[in-house]
N, C-alpha and C positions, 0 to 999 in steps of 0.2 A: 348128828351129821352137821357139823359146823363148816359149811361151805364158804370158802372165800369167794369174792366176786369173780376172780379168775377161774375158779372151779365151776361156778354157776353159769358163767357167760356162754359156754357152748350150748347148754340146755336152753338158755334164754334166746340165743340166736335161732335155734331150731323152732322154738315157739313162735317167734316173730315171723319167720319164713312161712310156717304152716298157717298161721292165723292172718297173715297179711297186715300186721301191725308195724309201726315205725319206731325204732329206738329213739330217734330224735324227739318224738312227741312224748314218750315216757320221760325222757330227760327234762323236757320243758315243764311237764307237770310236776316233777320232783323239785325243780327250782321254785315253782310257784308255791308249793307246799312248804318248802324250806323258808321262804320269805314270810309266809303267814305265821309259821311257828316262832320265828325270831321276834315277832311283834305280839305274840299271844302269851298271856299270863297263865294259861291252863296247861302248859306243857308238863308232862310227867318226867321225872328222872328215870333214865334207863335202868337204874339199879332196882326199880320196883319189879321188873320182869323176872330176874332170877329169884327174888324173894317169893314170888307167887308160883314159880315153876320148879326150881331146882329140887330134886329129890322127892317130888310130890306126885301123887296120883292125879292125872289130868284127864278130864273128859272133854273131847272136842265135839261140838255140836254143829253139824251141817244143817242146811235149810231145806232139805228134802221134805215133801209132804208127809212122809212117815215120821217126822221128828216128834210130834206130839205124842203119838202112841208109844214110840220107843222110850221117851222120857219116863213114861209111867212104869216101865219095866226095868229102868236102868239103875235103880238104887243110887240116885244122884248124891245122897247124903254120904255115901262111901268115898266120894272124891274130894280132894283138897281144893282143886281149882277147876272151874268150868270155863272153857273158851268157846265163845259163840262166833260163828261165821256169819257176819252181816245180818241178814233177815232172821236168822235163828234167835236173835236177841228178843224180838217181840214175842216169839213163841215161848221162850224161857220165862219172860216176865209174866206172861199170862198164866204160866204154870206155877208162879210164885217163886221163881228162881232168878236171882240177879247174877249174871255172869261176872266172873272176876276180870276177864279180858274179852274184848270184842275186836275181831279182825275184820276190817271192812273197807270197801272202796266206795261206800256211801250210796249204793244203788238199790238199797232195800225199799220196798213199797212204803214202809213207815220208818223213815230215818229218824223221826222224832223219838222213837223208842230208844234209839242209840244215844241221842242227846240226853234224854232223861236218865238212862242208865249211867252215863258218864257223870252226871251230877249226883248220882247215888254212890259213886265210888268206883265204877268199872273203869279199867284202863282201856282206852280206845286206840288201836293201831290203825291209823288212817293211811290207806294205800293210794298213792298217786300214779295214775297211768294216763295214756294219751287222750282219752275221751271223758275224763271226769273233772276237768279243771273248773267248770262253772259250779258244780256242787261242792267241790272242795272250798272254793271261795265263799260259798254261802254257809256251809255247815261248820267248818273248822273253828271259826271264831266263837261259835256257841257251845263248843264241847269243852269238857274238863278232862284232865288226866290223859292228854293226847301224846302219842308217839307217832312220828312219821315213818312211812316205809315206801319202798320203791322196788320194782323188779329190774330196774336199770342200775347203772353205777351209783353206789351210795354217796351221799353228801354228809357233811359233818353232823347234821341233825335229821337226816332222812336215811333210814337204815335198810339194809337188804339181808334178811334172814333166810332167803330162798323161798321158792314157791311162786305160783302163778295165780290161781283162783283163791278166793277167800278161804275155802275149806282146806286146801292143801297148804296154804301159807300158815294157817293155824297149827297144822301138824308139824311143819318145819320149825315154827316158833317153839313149840313145846319140846321138840327134840334138841334144838339149838341150845336151849337153856337147861338141858339135862333133866327132863322129867323122869321120874322113876318108872312110870307107867303111862301109856297113852291109849285110851280107848275112844272109839268113835260111835256116835249115834247120828241119825239124820243124814246119811249119805246114800244116794241112789245114783250110781254112775250110769245106769241104763235107763233112766227116766225117759219114756217115749214122748212125754207131754211138754217138751221144751223145744226151743228153736234150734235150727241147724247149727247156729253159732254156739249156743249153749251146749249142744251135744259134743262139739269139738272140745270145748272147755272141760267137760266132764271126762272125756278120754284122757286129757292131760292131767286132770286132778287125780284120777285113779292111778295113772302111771307114776306120778310124783309121790303120792302117798305110799304106794307099794315100794318105791325106792327107799323111802325113809324107814319103813317097817322092816324091810329085808335087812337093812344095815343094822337095825336094833336087835334083830333076832340072833 
């Protein structure tokens, strides 16, 4: 599902309205990220993503509390590429697995795990949105293999592959670059032990992932 921004925009506007977010703030964050990347020597070439994804079996790891147990049953060695959604990175590393790609807005409890993984070769898609500008300024200069993303209008070096939360953006990414197979672990869309805001985000994550998977079926 290779959505152009014009195709993604109506969905994005609906998300903004429901969540009470401002497009202008997302756009400002994207400009900040763009400026940081222009000055950063650790930027990855976009061509690395199709090399890791196209025609490959991809396992997308969400950061639900069930992730650790699901990894034990997932036969991770059967997958060509593992994509971690933000905080799932630390769980994977503790399980002895280095994700090939990390999709993150840098709000994990232990963002240093993502910094370390980037230095070990993981490609990190850093997502800019309205309320993470301070952490972007702090963390991006310390990352290697960085690609910038936004949910707003893309810029020359800040891309929009579709999606809203880290987990569904990882699925959109895998689909955008033509993964042969996409499987999911560590997703709990009905987790009762999260904030009301997170519950709204999980509703959108499930909706968006279902949209991708239906298109692929």
